[in-house]
C-alpha positions, 0 to 999 in steps of 0.5 A: 447807404446804411450807417452802422455803429457798434455800441452797447445798450445801457439801462439806468435810472434817470439820475445815472443817465444825467450823470452819463450825459454830463460826462459826455457833454464835458468830455470827461472821458476824453471824447463823446461816447453817447451815440443815441439817447433812446428814452428816459432809461436807455442810452446807446453808447460806444462799445470801446468806452465801456471799461473806462466808463465802468472804472469812472462810475466805480471810482465815483461810487467809492468816493460817495460810499460810507464804510459800514462798521459793526458796533462793538457791544 
């Protein structure tokens, strides 16, 4: 019998991979979404969680980013 999983291949740096593993382990998005850890830069994740995951990452990036203001001369 063959098991088929619908998912998305994600390539990321090791720091982002650790963040995604943390989200998955702590059920931050409401459920587990990582289907398979492939190597140090690749994860196979559930395709139906991609939009929610992208919103969570965008929110994190907004919170840790500093606005750049041009100095007046």
